[in-house]
Phi, psi and omega in degrees: 000322175297324180292322179295317181295319180292319179298317180292323178297317179295321180298313179300313179303315178296320179294317179296322179297317179294313183295320178297317175299317176297313183295322179296320176295321179293313177304315182299318180292321178299327182275322187284313188300318179295326179293316176295321175300316182299314181291328182275347187306315176301335180292335184276351182273162175301140181259346181241127183275349187292338182283341185277309181244148177289141185250141178295128182256011176075020179225157179244160182299330178294337181284342184264102181275144179305131180069011179232083182296150181240126177270134177231151172279143173252118183241143177193193183274131176255130179239135167252200190300325186230351185241152176237131179241112182284157173049059178251146176288114180271335182168198175218162176214160176260129176260128187228140172223125179286310185226159172305138180087344175288150173291157176281129173255159179232137175235143176295150178270003181265124178293132181290351181285293180228008177091011177290167177279137182264130178247167180250132177248101188295324183294327179268345186055046181211151174275152182220137170258109183288352177297312184227022176053051169266130178253146182228142178276187183292338178274359180086006181278147178293131173261308173214160177118174186277354185303132184284348179205173177288179179296148181280117180277140182248149176293134180245138177236129179260121181271171173300142179086002179085002180295142181254139170237143183235134175272095183286131178221163175244144186235156180295139184266152174075014178240152179283337177270138180274097180250128177286141177241000000 
């Protein structure tokens, strides 16, 4: 009988120890998870400010001559989870005008195939991605090569005085659909 009482007491102590451990763990999670969510919140936000507002690219519409694309840097504020760095190069774009009187268009310099840099070959009057020999025409359309879509066009805003602003964005690579990332 004494043995039964001692065994039951041990069983109760084991049960209480297990329940106390689970309750302590649950209480710890209730206290810890909101704090972690608060600290991780900035990680879910956009890290490039350029996609929201058009950014001045330091060029005017008069500088873009028909059939002579101009590459410009796009500079803006770069944000990581907790820091902001002003005036950082976010990327580059090609400013293009086909004919006199046409509006200026902007294309990303990033090839939609695998992300290589796109260059201009004046003698061929075509853009080229030298990584896999994809050629694009002045409208950004694929002429030849493995790129699944044409060059990614960016929104251009013409300011008073002819200054150009570009809404810089990044797009998913290797897909036929233009999906912003």
